[in-house]
Backbone as a ProteinNet text record, in pm:
[ID]
protein_1_A
[PRIMARY]
KQQVDAFFCPSHITFDGYLSPSQNLKFSDVPTGVDGIRAIPTAGLLQILFFFALVELAWMPASDYS
[TERTIARY]
-1824.2	-1928.3	-2014.1	-2037.5	-2120.5	-2057.4	-1926.4	-1860.6	-1880.5	-1876	-1896.7	-2040.9	-2137.5	-2278.5	-2306.6	-2248	-2269.6	-2211.2	-2107.3	-2048.5	-2144.4	-2209.5	-2297.5	-2432.9	-2483.3	-2615.4	-2616.4	-2594.7	-2594.1	-2727	-2720.6	-2841.8	-2926.2	-2877.1	-2954.5	-3053.9	-3052.9	-3148.2	-3268.7	-3387.6	-3509.5	-3616.3	-3703.6	-3817.1	-3944.1	-4045.5	-4175.5	-4254.9	-4350.9	-4441.4	-4402.3	-4465.8	-4452.4	-4369.1	-4281.9	-4208	-4299.8	-4379.9	-4476.4	-4604.2	-4704	-4828.6	-4900.1	-4892.1	-4961.8	-4902.2	-4773	-4708.4	-4687.3	-4743.4	-4734.6	-4588.3	-4502.8	-4359.9	-4326.8	-4284.4	-4247.2	-4098.8	-4061.5	-3920.7	-3839.9	-3900.6	-3828.7	-3804.2	-3875.4	-3856.4	-3736.6	-3687.2	-3577.8	-3445.4	-3361.7	-3232.7	-3140.6	-3043	-2949.6	-2839.8	-2771.4	-2659.7	-2702.2	-2613.3	-2634.4	-2750.1	-2775.4	-2884.9	-3021.3	-3031.2	-3157.8	-3207	-3117.5	-3158.3	-3249.9	-3221.4	-3303.3	-3443.6	-3463.8	-3594.4	-3685.5	-3629.1	-3709.3	-3788	-3919.3	-3999	-3947.3	-3970.9	-3923.2	-3974.5	-4100.5	-4156.3	-4081.8	-4040.8	-3965.1	-3828.5	-3761.8	-3631	-3643.7	-3751	-3773.5	-3797.3	-3871	-3893.1	-3760.9	-3672.9	-3542.7	-3462.1	-3461	-3385.8	-3442.6	-3576.7	-3638.3	-3605.6	-3599.7	-3562.4	-3418.3	-3327.8	-3189.1	-3181.2	-3258	-3257.9	-3311.5	-3415.6	-3471.6	-3368.6	-3300.3	-3199	-3086	-3041.3	-2927.4	-2962.6	-3080.2	-3113.8	-3183.8	-3264.7	-3345.9	-3307.4	-3291.8	-3272.9	-3130.2	-3033.3	-2892.3	-2810.1	-2832.1	-2760.1	-2610	-2532.5	-2387.3	-2335.5	-2410.9	-2366.5	-2363.9	-2430.8	-2430.1	-2300.2	-2220.7	-2097.8	-1977.1	-1886.1	-1767	-1641.8
-77.1	19.3	43	-57.1	-38.8	58.4	58.3	150.8	294.8	320.2	454.9	496.4	409.3	440.4	467.4	390.1	409.7	543.1	589.6	718.7	832.7	825.8	933.2	929.9	814.5	803.8	681.8	702.4	588	513.5	382.6	302.8	297.2	348.6	342.4	456.4	554.3	664.4	626.2	629.8	596.3	701.9	720	810.2	729.8	761.9	698.4	774.8	709.5	776.9	761.8	848.1	840.6	955.5	923.4	1023.6	1082.5	997.2	1038.8	957.3	1012.3	937.3	903.6	993.6	968.5	850.9	823.3	710.6	593.5	604.8	498.8	461.4	563.9	544.6	583.9	487.2	512.6	546.6	616.6	646.4	517.1	415.4	288.7	216.1	252.5	190.8	249.6	363.6	431.3	371.4	325.8	269.4	377	335	429.9	464.7	572.9	613.5	682.8	679.6	749	688.2	560.1	494.7	549.7	612.5	667.8	783.6	853.7	966.8	918.9	802	749.3	710.8	689.5	649.6	768.3	889	1008.2	1044.7	1070.2	1108.7	1239.2	1254.3	1370.7	1500.3	1503.8	1625	1661.4	1564	1589.4	1646.9	1593.4	1647.2	1791	1819.2	1955.8	2051.5	2007.3	2091.2	2124	2027	2049.3	2150.1	2133.6	2225	2365.9	2379.4	2511.7	2578.3	2500.3	2556.5	2607.6	2528.3	2572.6	2702.5	2710.3	2830.6	2950.1	2930.1	3038.3	3090.4	2998.7	3038.8	3113.7	3062.4	3122.7	3257.5	3270.6	3391	3498.4	3460.4	3558.8	3576.2	3469.1	3477.6	3514	3444.7	3469.1	3473.7	3574.4	3578.3	3597.7	3531.4	3537.4	3678.1	3758.8	3894.8	3984.2	3945.1	4023.3	4007.8	3909.7	3882.9	3923.1	3990.2	4031.1	3971.5
-4452.1	-4479.6	-4355.9	-4276.1	-4157.6	-4059.4	-4050.1	-3958.8	-4003	-4132.1	-4182.6	-4160.7	-4190	-4168.6	-4021.4	-3933.5	-3790.5	-3744.3	-3810.2	-3775.2	-3808.7	-3924.2	-3967.4	-3898	-3868.7	-3806.3	-3715.3	-3586	-3494.8	-3499	-3500.1	-3515.6	-3389.2	-3276.7	-3154.1	-3140.3	-3231.4	-3228.6	-3312.6	-3252.6	-3326.4	-3300.9	-3396.3	-3385.3	-3403.8	-3326.2	-3343.5	-3449.3	-3507.8	-3599.5	-3745.2	-3825.5	-3970.2	-4024.8	-4116.5	-4191.3	-4298.5	-4360.3	-4461.7	-4444.1	-4373.5	-4353.1	-4484.7	-4583.8	-4709.8	-4786.6	-4765.5	-4832	-4737.4	-4616.6	-4515.2	-4486.8	-4477.1	-4454.9	-4311.6	-4232.4	-4093.8	-4085.1	-3977.8	-3955.3	-3943.4	-3884.8	-3866.3	-3998.7	-4105.7	-4237.3	-4312.5	-4267.7	-4337	-4290.1	-4382.4	-4342.5	-4285.9	-4209	-4151.5	-4250.9	-4224.6	-4308.1	-4435.5	-4531.1	-4657.5	-4736.2	-4721.9	-4795	-4755.2	-4640.4	-4595	-4680.2	-4747.6	-4833.2	-4945.1	-4999.9	-5110.7	-5065.8	-4936.6	-4885.5	-4857.4	-4851.7	-4824.1	-4949.8	-4935.9	-5052.4	-5115	-5243.3	-5316.9	-5256.1	-5215.3	-5155.4	-5026.7	-4950.2	-4828.4	-4858	-4958.9	-4997.7	-5048.3	-5121.4	-5169.7	-5053.9	-4951.5	-4834	-4765.8	-4756.1	-4694.5	-4776.7	-4908.8	-4995	-4990.9	-4988.6	-4979.5	-4846.7	-4739.4	-4610.1	-4613.5	-4671.8	-4684.9	-4765.9	-4873.8	-4956.8	-4879	-4800.4	-4719.4	-4620	-4553.8	-4456.3	-4526.3	-4639.4	-4709	-4771.7	-4828.9	-4904.6	-4821.9	-4725.3	-4654.8	-4508	-4437.9	-4293.5	-4257.1	-4312.9	-4283.5	-4412.3	-4497	-4625.1	-4603.7	-4686	-4675.5	-4704.5	-4777.3	-4809.6	-4685.6	-4577.5	-4454	-4375.4	-4411.3	-4338.4	-4422.7	-4360.3	-4436.9	-4377.5
[MASK]
++++++++++++++++++++++++++++++++++++++++++++++++++++++++++++++++++

């Protein structure tokens, strides 16, 4: 399992600071790989999904491409 996790997110990449200051969650507290998704606060996941929706529906809609 460690080999697969290392493939998706190399452990040598680190970010300073907080992922969520209101929940006192630092980037270094988030595990690497697929398990890191569960550590992201719900509001953060919603922001990511809303951004994807904005890109898909407004900025670069698939209907513009034939």
